[in-house]
C-alpha positions as CSV (number, residue, x, y, z in Angstrom):
1,M,1.9,-8.3,16.1
2,T,4.1,-11.3,15.7
3,T,7.8,-10.9,16.7
4,A,10.6,-13.0,15.4
5,S,13.8,-13.8,17.3
6,A,17.3,-14.4,16.2
7,P,20.7,-15.0,17.7
8,P,23.2,-12.0,17.6
9,G,25.0,-11.6,14.3
10,D,22.6,-13.7,12.3
11,A,21.4,-10.9,10.0
12,P,23.7,-11.7,7.0
13,R,22.1,-15.2,6.8
14,R,18.6,-14.1,5.7
15,S,18.2,-17.0,3.2
16,T,18.8,-19.9,5.6
17,A,15.2,-21.0,5.9
18,P,13.5,-22.8,3.0
19,A,10.5,-20.9,1.5
20,A,8.1,-23.6,2.8
21,T,9.0,-22.6,6.3
22,A,7.1,-19.3,5.9
23,A,3.7,-21.0,5.7
24,G,4.1,-22.7,9.0
25,D,6.1,-20.1,10.9
26,P,5.8,-16.4,9.7
27,A,8.3,-15.4,12.3
28,E,10.9,-17.1,10.1
29,L,10.1,-14.9,7.1
30,W,12.9,-12.5,7.8
31,R,15.4,-15.3,6.8
32,I,13.7,-15.8,3.3
33,P,14.7,-13.6,0.3
34,V,12.2,-11.7,-1.8
35,T,11.0,-13.3,-5.0
36,Y,12.6,-10.9,-7.5
37,G,16.0,-9.6,-8.2
38,A,15.7,-5.8,-8.8
39,V,15.3,-4.9,-5.2
40,G,14.9,-1.1,-4.8
41,A,14.1,-0.5,-8.5
42,T,11.0,1.5,-7.5
43,Q,13.3,4.3,-6.5
44,A,14.0,5.0,-10.1
45,P,12.0,8.0,-11.5
46,D,12.2,6.5,-15.0
47,L,10.8,3.1,-14.0
48,L,8.0,3.5,-16.5
49,Q,10.5,3.8,-19.4
50,Y,13.0,1.3,-18.1
51,P,11.4,-1.4,-15.9
52,P,13.3,-4.5,-14.9
53,H,13.1,-7.0,-17.8
54,G,9.9,-9.0,-17.9
55,Y,8.1,-6.8,-15.4
56,R,5.1,-4.5,-15.9
57,P,5.5,-1.0,-14.4
58,I,2.7,1.2,-13.0
59,E,2.9,4.7,-11.6
60,R,0.1,7.0,-10.4
61,T,0.2,10.3,-8.5
62,V,-2.7,12.2,-7.0
63,R,-3.1,15.2,-4.8
64,I,-4.6,14.2,-1.5
65,G,-4.9,17.4,0.4
66,H,-3.1,20.4,1.8
67,G,-1.3,21.5,5.0
68,P,0.8,20.0,7.8
69,D,-2.1,18.0,9.3
70,R,-2.7,16.2,6.0
71,W,1.0,15.6,5.6
72,E,1.5,14.1,9.0
73,Y,-1.6,11.9,8.7
74,A,-0.7,10.7,5.2
75,W,2.9,9.7,5.8
76,M,2.2,8.0,9.1
77,R,-0.7,6.1,7.4
78,V,1.6,4.9,4.6
79,M,4.3,3.8,7.0
80,S,2.1,1.8,9.4
81,W,0.3,-0.5,6.9
82,G,-2.6,1.9,6.7
83,V,-2.8,2.0,2.9
84,Q,-3.1,-1.8,2.7
85,R,-5.7,-1.9,5.4
86,G,-7.7,0.9,3.7
87,A,-7.6,-1.1,0.5
88,G,-9.3,-4.0,2.2
89,F,-6.5,-6.2,3.4
90,H,-6.2,-7.6,7.0
91,V,-2.6,-7.0,7.9
92,T,-0.7,-9.0,10.5
93,P,2.7,-7.2,11.0
94,V,5.7,-9.5,11.7
95,E,8.4,-7.5,13.4
96,S,11.9,-8.5,12.4
97,P,14.5,-9.3,15.1
98,P,17.1,-6.5,15.8
99,A,19.7,-8.5,14.1
100,A,17.8,-8.0,10.8
101,T,16.7,-4.4,11.2
102,D,20.0,-3.2,12.5
103,A,21.7,-4.5,9.3
104,S,19.2,-2.6,7.1
105,Y,20.1,0.8,5.7
106,T,18.6,3.8,7.5
107,P,18.3,6.8,5.1
108,V,20.1,10.0,5.9
109,A,18.1,13.1,5.0
110,F,19.4,16.7,4.7
111,D,17.8,20.1,5.2
112,A,18.0,23.0,2.7
113,A,21.4,24.0,4.1
114,G,22.8,20.6,3.7
115,N,22.8,19.6,7.3
116,P,21.8,16.1,8.3
117,V,18.3,15.7,9.7
118,A,17.4,13.1,12.3
119,P,15.2,10.4,10.9
120,A,11.5,11.0,11.6
121,T,10.7,7.3,11.4
122,V,13.1,6.0,14.0
123,G,13.2,7.1,17.6
124,A,16.2,8.0,19.7
125,G,18.4,4.9,20.3
126,G,16.7,3.1,17.3
127,E,13.5,2.2,19.1
128,T,10.2,1.7,17.2
129,L,7.9,4.7,16.8
130,Y,4.1,4.6,16.8
131,T,1.3,6.6,15.2
132,P,-1.2,8.4,17.4
133,E,-3.5,5.3,16.8
134,G,-0.8,3.0,18.3
135,D,0.4,1.4,15.1
136,A,4.1,0.8,14.7
137,I,6.0,2.7,12.1
138,V,7.6,0.2,9.7
139,R,11.3,-0.2,9.3
140,A,13.3,-1.9,6.5
141,G,13.3,-5.6,7.2
142,D,9.8,-5.7,8.7
143,T,7.3,-8.1,7.2
144,G,3.5,-8.1,6.8
145,M,1.0,-10.9,6.2
146,L,-1.8,-9.5,4.0
147,R,-5.1,-11.4,3.8
148,A,-7.5,-10.3,1.1
149,P,-11.3,-10.8,1.6
150,F,-11.4,-12.6,-1.8
151,W,-8.6,-15.2,-1.2
152,P,-8.1,-17.7,1.7
153,K,-4.3,-17.5,1.9
154,E,-2.1,-14.7,3.2
155,F,0.2,-12.8,0.9
156,P,3.6,-12.0,2.6
157,V,5.5,-8.8,1.8
158,R,8.7,-7.3,3.3
159,V,9.6,-3.6,3.8
160,V,12.7,-3.4,1.5
161,Y,13.5,0.2,2.1
162,V,12.0,3.4,3.6
163,V,12.0,7.0,2.3
164,D,12.6,9.4,5.2
165,E,13.3,12.9,3.9
166,P,12.0,16.3,5.2
167,T,9.4,16.5,2.4
168,R,9.1,12.9,1.2
169,R,8.3,9.8,3.3
170,G,7.1,6.4,2.5
171,A,8.1,2.7,2.2
172,A,8.6,0.1,-0.5
173,F,7.2,-3.4,-0.1
174,G,8.7,-6.5,-1.8
175,T,7.0,-9.8,-2.4
176,L,7.9,-13.0,-0.6
177,P,7.1,-16.7,-1.5
178,G,3.3,-17.2,-1.4
179,H,2.5,-13.9,-3.0
180,P,0.7,-14.1,-6.4
181,L,2.9,-11.5,-7.9
182,A,6.7,-11.0,-7.9
183,G,7.8,-7.4,-7.6
184,E,7.8,-4.3,-5.5
185,E,5.4,-1.5,-4.6
186,L,6.4,2.0,-3.4
187,F,4.0,4.2,-1.5
188,V,5.4,7.7,-1.0
189,V,3.9,11.0,0.3
190,E,5.3,14.3,-0.8
191,R,4.8,17.8,0.7
192,R,5.5,20.5,-1.9
193,D,6.4,24.2,-1.5
194,D,2.8,25.4,-1.7
195,E,2.0,23.0,1.2
196,S,0.0,20.7,-1.1
197,V,0.4,17.0,-0.3
198,W,0.7,14.3,-3.0
199,F,0.7,10.5,-3.0
200,T,2.5,8.3,-5.5
201,V,2.1,4.6,-6.0
202,R,4.9,3.1,-8.1
203,I,5.0,-0.6,-8.9
204,F,6.7,-3.2,-11.0
205,S,5.4,-6.8,-11.1
206,R,4.8,-10.0,-12.9
207,P,3.0,-13.3,-12.0
208,A,4.9,-15.3,-9.5
209,S,4.1,-18.7,-11.0
210,G,2.5,-20.6,-13.8
211,F,-0.8,-20.7,-12.1
212,W,-0.9,-16.9,-11.8
213,R,0.3,-16.5,-15.4
214,A,-2.7,-18.6,-16.5
215,V,-5.1,-16.1,-14.8
216,L,-3.1,-13.0,-15.6
217,P,-6.1,-10.9,-17.0
218,A,-8.0,-11.4,-13.7
219,L,-4.8,-10.8,-11.7
220,R,-4.3,-7.5,-13.5
221,L,-7.9,-6.4,-12.9
222,V,-7.5,-7.0,-9.2
223,Q,-4.2,-5.1,-9.2
224,A,-5.8,-2.2,-10.9
225,M,-8.7,-2.2,-8.4
226,L,-6.2,-2.2,-5.5
227,V,-4.2,0.7,-7.0
228,R,-7.4,2.8,-7.2
229,R,-8.2,2.0,-3.6
230,Y,-4.6,2.9,-2.5
231,L,-4.9,6.3,-4.2
232,H,-8.3,7.1,-2.6
233,E,-7.3,5.9,0.9
234,L,-5.4,9.0,2.0
235,A,-7.8,11.6,0.5
236,G,-10.7,11.2,2.9
237,P,-11.5,13.3,5.9
238,L,-8.8,13.6,8.6
239,P,-9.6,11.7,11.8
240,T,-11.0,13.7,14.7
241,P,-8.3,14.3,17.4
């Protein structure tokens, strides 16, 4: 994992580094804004009907299993870059400095009685939590460099928000300069009353540049293949303790 550093109080200035900086120093990615305007729009349940103008929406939901073991495995996998790795990407996490993550919104969840619930994805005192496999749980502001086996360059994405509710957990990943698409992907796991566990992928995107617009049919085929891989990633056998 690469770790960035920043002086205290620097969080508000997240756009101070030019986009070209990212290619030479991924640790500076935390300063660079995402490449689209509708940040957080994947939270909208009616995204398919009302996507941001010019963007193509996708939403798929599948049942991936049943019971508390499947639930714990699935949400931890989603929130530790496991879905991207399972789809074939090599992921290099770039941990943001405290000045960036401390300025990010931490969701407040409530139980059935309306009492606030301590976040499951942030440890006491705000420290990073880890999965049983030793992978860090992502927090809003973290960045990942995704390398696909079919492309020589890395695709940078940022965690723009997390979902941390008693029965819904996940994260949304926004594109940064250098990614072929502009837009956002939400991966969220839901545990229903019958203990069934469901996985939803919700996306809006468009080509990031003229080159990618020129190869849009191929780009959409690759995206469709990746969505299928995402959906199948969490449904396999649970790892042996």
